[in-house]
C-alpha positions as CSV (number, residue, x, y, z in Angstrom):
1,M,0.0,0.0,0.0
2,K,1.4,3.4,-1.0
3,R,1.5,6.3,1.4
4,P,-1.2,8.8,0.2
5,K,-0.1,12.2,-0.9
6,L,0.0,14.8,1.8
7,L,-1.9,17.3,-0.3
8,N,-4.9,15.2,-1.1
9,S,-8.4,16.5,-0.6
10,K,-8.7,14.9,2.9
11,N,-5.6,16.6,4.2
12,I,-6.6,19.9,2.6
13,A,-9.8,19.7,4.7
14,I,-7.6,18.9,7.8
15,L,-5.5,22.0,7.0
16,V,-8.6,24.1,6.8
17,V,-9.8,22.8,10.2
18,L,-6.3,23.6,11.5
19,A,-6.4,27.1,10.2
20,I,-9.8,27.6,11.9
21,A,-8.4,26.3,15.1
22,I,-5.4,28.7,14.9
23,V,-7.6,31.8,14.7
24,L,-10.3,30.5,17.1
25,P,-8.7,32.0,20.3
26,L,-8.8,35.4,18.6
27,F,-12.6,35.3,18.8
28,L,-12.8,33.7,22.2
29,R,-10.3,35.7,24.3
30,T,-13.0,37.1,26.5
31,N,-14.7,33.7,27.1
32,Q,-12.3,31.7,29.3
33,Y,-14.8,28.9,29.8
34,V,-15.1,28.1,26.1
35,L,-11.3,28.4,25.7
36,F,-10.9,25.9,28.6
37,L,-13.4,23.6,26.9
38,A,-11.5,23.9,23.6
39,T,-8.2,23.2,25.3
40,T,-9.8,20.1,27.1
41,V,-11.0,18.8,23.7
42,L,-7.5,19.1,22.2
43,L,-6.0,17.5,25.3
44,Y,-8.2,14.4,24.9
45,A,-7.7,14.4,21.2
46,V,-3.9,14.2,21.7
47,L,-4.3,11.4,24.2
48,A,-6.8,9.4,22.1
49,S,-4.6,9.9,19.0
50,A,-1.6,8.5,20.9
51,W,-3.7,5.6,22.2
52,N,-4.7,4.9,18.5
53,I,-1.1,3.6,18.0
54,I,-1.3,1.0,20.7
55,G,-5.0,0.4,20.7
56,G,-6.4,1.2,17.3
57,M,-3.5,-0.2,15.2
58,A,-2.0,-2.9,17.5
59,G,-5.4,-3.9,19.0
60,Q,-4.2,-3.7,22.6
61,L,-6.9,-2.4,24.9
62,D,-4.6,-0.2,27.0
63,L,-6.3,1.4,30.0
64,G,-3.2,3.0,31.5
65,A,-3.3,6.5,30.0
66,A,-3.9,8.2,33.3
67,A,-0.9,6.5,34.8
68,Y,1.4,8.1,32.3
69,V,-0.4,11.5,32.4
70,G,-0.1,11.4,36.2
71,L,3.6,10.6,36.1
72,G,4.2,13.4,33.6
73,A,2.3,15.8,35.8
74,F,4.0,14.9,39.1
75,T,7.5,14.8,37.5
76,T,7.1,18.2,35.9
77,G,5.4,19.8,38.9
78,T,7.9,18.4,41.4
79,L,10.9,19.5,39.4
80,L,9.4,23.0,39.2
81,I,8.5,23.2,42.9
82,R,11.7,21.7,44.3
83,F,14.3,22.8,41.7
84,N,12.7,25.6,39.9
85,L,13.1,23.7,36.6
86,T,10.9,25.1,33.9
87,P,8.1,22.8,32.7
88,W,9.3,23.2,29.2
89,V,12.2,20.9,30.2
90,G,10.4,19.0,33.0
91,M,7.6,17.8,30.7
92,F,10.1,15.9,28.6
93,I,11.8,14.4,31.6
94,G,8.3,13.3,32.8
95,A,7.6,11.8,29.3
96,L,10.8,9.9,29.4
97,L,10.0,8.6,32.9
98,A,6.5,7.5,31.8
99,M,8.0,5.8,28.7
100,G,10.6,4.0,31.0
101,I,7.9,2.7,33.3
102,A,5.8,1.6,30.4
103,T,8.7,-0.2,28.9
104,L,9.4,-2.0,32.2
105,I,5.8,-3.0,32.4
106,G,5.4,-3.9,28.7
107,I,8.4,-6.2,28.4
108,P,7.1,-8.9,30.8
109,L,3.5,-8.4,29.7
110,F,4.2,-8.8,26.0
111,G,6.9,-11.4,26.7
112,F,4.3,-13.6,28.3
113,K,1.8,-12.8,25.6
114,V,-0.7,-11.1,28.0
115,K,-3.4,-9.6,25.8
116,E,-7.0,-8.7,25.4
117,V,-8.9,-8.5,28.7
118,W,-5.9,-9.5,30.8
119,Y,-3.8,-6.7,29.3
120,A,-6.7,-4.3,29.9
121,L,-6.9,-5.3,33.5
122,S,-3.1,-5.1,34.0
123,S,-2.9,-1.6,32.5
124,S,-5.9,-0.4,34.5
125,A,-4.3,-1.7,37.7
126,L,-1.3,0.4,36.9
127,V,-3.3,3.5,37.4
128,E,-4.6,2.4,40.8
129,V,-1.2,1.4,41.9
130,F,0.3,4.8,41.1
131,R,-2.6,6.6,42.8
132,A,-2.0,4.6,46.0
133,I,1.8,5.2,45.8
134,F,1.5,8.9,45.4
135,M,-1.3,9.2,48.0
136,M,1.2,7.8,50.6
137,W,4.4,9.4,49.2
138,N,4.2,12.6,51.2
139,K,7.5,14.1,49.8
140,V,6.1,14.5,46.4
141,G,2.4,13.6,46.8
142,G,0.1,13.1,49.7
143,P,-3.7,13.6,50.1
144,T,-3.4,17.5,49.9
145,E,-2.9,19.5,46.8
146,R,0.6,20.9,46.0
147,Y,0.2,24.2,44.2
148,L,2.6,25.2,41.5
149,P,4.2,28.7,41.6
150,F,2.4,31.3,39.6
151,S,3.3,34.6,37.9
152,A,0.6,36.7,36.3
153,E,2.5,38.0,33.3
154,G,5.8,38.6,31.6
155,P,8.7,36.2,30.9
156,R,8.3,34.5,34.3
157,S,4.9,33.2,33.4
158,W,6.3,31.6,30.3
159,Y,9.2,30.1,32.3
160,L,6.7,28.6,34.8
161,M,4.2,27.7,32.0
162,R,1.5,29.3,34.2
163,F,-0.7,31.9,32.5
164,N,-3.8,33.9,33.4
165,T,-5.5,32.9,30.2
166,Y,-6.1,29.6,28.5
167,V,-4.9,30.9,25.1
168,P,-1.2,29.6,25.5
169,Y,-2.4,26.2,26.7
170,F,-4.7,26.0,23.7
171,Y,-1.8,26.5,21.3
172,I,0.5,24.2,23.2
173,M,-2.1,21.4,22.9
174,L,-2.8,22.3,19.3
175,A,0.9,21.9,18.5
176,L,1.1,18.6,20.3
177,L,-2.0,17.4,18.3
178,V,-0.4,18.3,15.0
179,V,2.8,16.4,16.0
180,V,0.9,13.3,17.1
181,F,-1.2,13.5,14.0
182,I,1.9,13.5,11.8
183,I,3.4,10.6,13.9
184,N,0.1,8.6,13.4
185,H,0.2,9.2,9.7
186,R,3.8,8.2,9.3
187,I,3.4,5.1,11.4
188,R,0.2,4.1,9.7
189,Y,1.9,3.9,6.3
190,S,5.3,2.5,7.5
191,K,6.5,-1.1,8.0
192,L,5.8,-0.8,11.8
193,G,2.2,0.4,11.0
194,Y,1.5,-2.5,8.7
195,S,2.9,-4.9,11.3
196,L,0.7,-3.3,14.1
197,L,-2.4,-3.4,11.9
198,A,-1.8,-7.1,11.2
199,L,-1.2,-7.8,14.8
200,G,-4.5,-6.2,15.6
201,E,-6.2,-8.7,13.3
202,D,-4.3,-12.0,14.1
203,E,-1.2,-12.0,16.2
204,D,-0.4,-15.6,15.8
205,A,-0.6,-15.6,12.0
206,V,1.7,-12.5,11.9
207,E,4.3,-14.2,14.1
208,V,4.3,-17.2,11.7
209,L,5.4,-14.7,9.0
210,G,8.4,-13.7,11.1
211,V,7.2,-10.4,12.7
212,D,8.5,-9.8,16.2
213,S,5.1,-9.0,17.8
214,R,6.6,-8.2,21.2
215,L,9.0,-5.6,19.8
216,C,6.3,-4.0,17.6
217,K,3.9,-3.7,20.5
218,L,6.6,-2.4,22.8
219,K,7.5,0.4,20.3
220,A,3.8,1.4,20.1
221,L,3.5,1.4,23.9
222,M,6.7,3.6,24.2
223,I,5.4,6.2,21.7
224,Y,2.0,6.3,23.4
225,S,3.3,6.6,26.9
226,F,5.8,9.3,25.9
227,V,3.1,11.4,24.4
228,A,0.8,10.9,27.5
229,G,3.7,11.9,29.7
230,L,4.1,15.1,27.7
231,V,0.4,15.9,28.0
232,G,0.6,15.2,31.7
233,G,3.2,17.9,32.2
234,V,1.0,20.5,30.5
235,Y,-2.1,19.1,32.3
236,G,-0.5,19.8,35.7
237,C,0.3,23.4,34.7
238,I,-3.2,24.0,33.4
239,Y,-4.8,23.0,36.7
240,G,-2.0,24.6,38.8
241,Y,-1.6,21.8,41.4
242,L,-0.6,18.2,41.9
243,H,-2.8,15.6,43.4
244,P,-3.0,11.8,43.2
245,S,-6.5,12.2,41.7
246,F,-4.6,12.8,38.4
247,F,-4.3,9.0,38.3
248,S,-7.9,8.7,37.2
249,T,-9.4,5.5,35.7
250,D,-12.2,7.8,34.4
251,M,-9.7,9.6,32.2
252,S,-8.2,6.3,31.0
253,L,-11.7,5.0,30.1
254,E,-12.6,8.2,28.2
255,V,-9.4,8.0,26.2
256,V,-10.2,4.4,25.1
257,I,-13.8,5.4,24.4
258,L,-12.7,8.2,22.1
259,G,-10.3,6.0,20.3
260,I,-12.9,3.3,19.7
261,V,-15.8,5.7,18.8
262,G,-13.5,7.6,16.5
263,G,-12.6,4.5,14.6
264,M,-10.0,1.9,15.4
265,G,-6.8,2.6,13.5
266,V,-8.1,5.7,11.7
267,T,-5.7,8.6,11.9
268,Y,-8.2,11.4,12.3
269,G,-10.8,9.3,14.2
270,P,-9.8,10.3,17.7
271,L,-9.8,14.0,16.8
272,L,-13.4,13.7,15.5
273,A,-14.5,11.8,18.5
274,A,-13.0,14.3,20.9
275,I,-14.6,17.3,19.1
276,F,-18.0,15.7,19.2
277,L,-18.1,13.7,22.4
278,V,-16.0,15.8,24.8
279,S,-17.8,19.0,23.6
280,F,-21.2,17.4,23.9
281,R,-20.4,15.9,27.3
282,E,-19.4,19.3,28.7
283,Y,-22.5,20.9,27.1
284,L,-24.7,18.3,28.8
285,R,-22.9,18.8,32.1
286,A,-23.5,22.6,32.0
287,S,-27.0,22.6,30.6
288,L,-28.5,19.7,32.6
289,S,-26.9,20.8,35.9
290,G,-28.3,24.2,35.3
291,M,-31.8,22.9,34.6
292,F,-32.1,21.0,37.8
293,P,-30.1,22.9,40.5
294,G,-30.2,21.4,43.9
295,K,-32.2,18.4,42.8
296,G,-29.4,15.9,43.2
297,L,-29.4,15.3,39.4
298,E,-26.0,16.8,38.7
299,G,-24.9,13.4,37.3
300,L,-27.8,13.2,34.9
301,Y,-25.6,14.2,32.0
302,L,-23.6,10.9,32.4
303,M,-26.7,8.9,31.8
304,V,-27.5,10.8,28.6
305,Y,-23.9,10.6,27.5
306,A,-23.9,6.8,28.1
307,L,-27.1,6.5,26.0
308,I,-25.4,8.3,23.1
309,L,-22.4,6.0,23.3
310,I,-24.8,3.0,23.2
311,V,-26.5,4.4,20.1
312,V,-23.2,4.9,18.4
313,A,-22.1,1.3,19.3
314,L,-25.4,-0.1,17.9
315,F,-25.6,1.8,14.7
316,Q,-22.0,2.8,13.9
317,P,-19.9,0.0,15.5
318,R,-16.8,0.8,13.3
319,G,-16.8,4.3,14.7
320,I,-17.8,7.7,13.4
321,A,-14.8,8.2,11.1
322,P,-16.3,6.0,8.3
323,L,-19.6,7.9,8.6
324,I,-17.7,11.2,8.3
325,K,-15.7,9.8,5.4
326,R,-18.9,8.8,3.5
327,G,-20.3,12.3,4.0
328,F,-17.1,13.8,2.8
329,L,-17.0,11.7,-0.3
330,K,-20.6,12.6,-1.1
331,L,-19.8,16.3,-0.6
332,K,-16.8,15.9,-3.0
333,S,-18.9,14.3,-5.7
334,F,-21.6,16.9,-5.2
335,V,-19.2,19.8,-5.8
336,G,-17.3,17.9,-8.5
337,V,-13.9,17.6,-6.8
338,K,-11.9,14.6,-7.6
């Protein structure tokens, strides 16, 4: 299979979306809530796109995203608090630490061919293990929040990666999304990508052909955990504090949901899922909580959100990316674009 041209109609559409995203903060500067929502959408899009490498392509149901995000956040924040090391450096150290832990975990799991539901349980347990460790580790964690230093404006705010507006965080996440999107595209049409896609279909058959399944899956896990660690560094700066609650199974589950609903192995699928589902989730949270204040129905949005996921699973089991693709092809034929 030949790698498609970068300037085909699909990628031109992506470039148009990117251009819109670049100018979006110029129109939303005064609405910090919407900017925060947009930044959150991008954050989950980055995580789900990274998960697409290990989950969508390699077929490994990894539920450990929050473990790597938490490690990245705590490493970046602790280096800033204790040694005044800028998060621009600390986030890469955190990403390397997350990748190292993932490698140490992945080698025995893949070596013993732990997969499917057992791999999912193992990766999910990793999140809970780290949450317990950091809850008891008072020197860097503990049950109380550890707040990051803050400077309102000027060069110091950039050094600390702490801003009084969400605009810089939006652009940081947008840049990470572009990088991860390019990584997905290059892996998808590389030898590693073909091996991962084959592994996702039938691992035993691929091994008969001489493919080192353990090494391929380990490479995918390393890339995914490194990106999640980077995101974790920025995540901690956005919220301005460190707490073991960052090791959240809810976050891990949502990343997997976005990867599956977007379309397993589809490069742009996680981005589409994040745009639609995360935005809709937050809209439901705000609107339904406002409609029934003080009625004990603040969690009603979760039920509606779950019903929507069930409908998608029943009527679009391959994800929303194929549906969007069909609509895009019909639009192309309608306007006469080849």
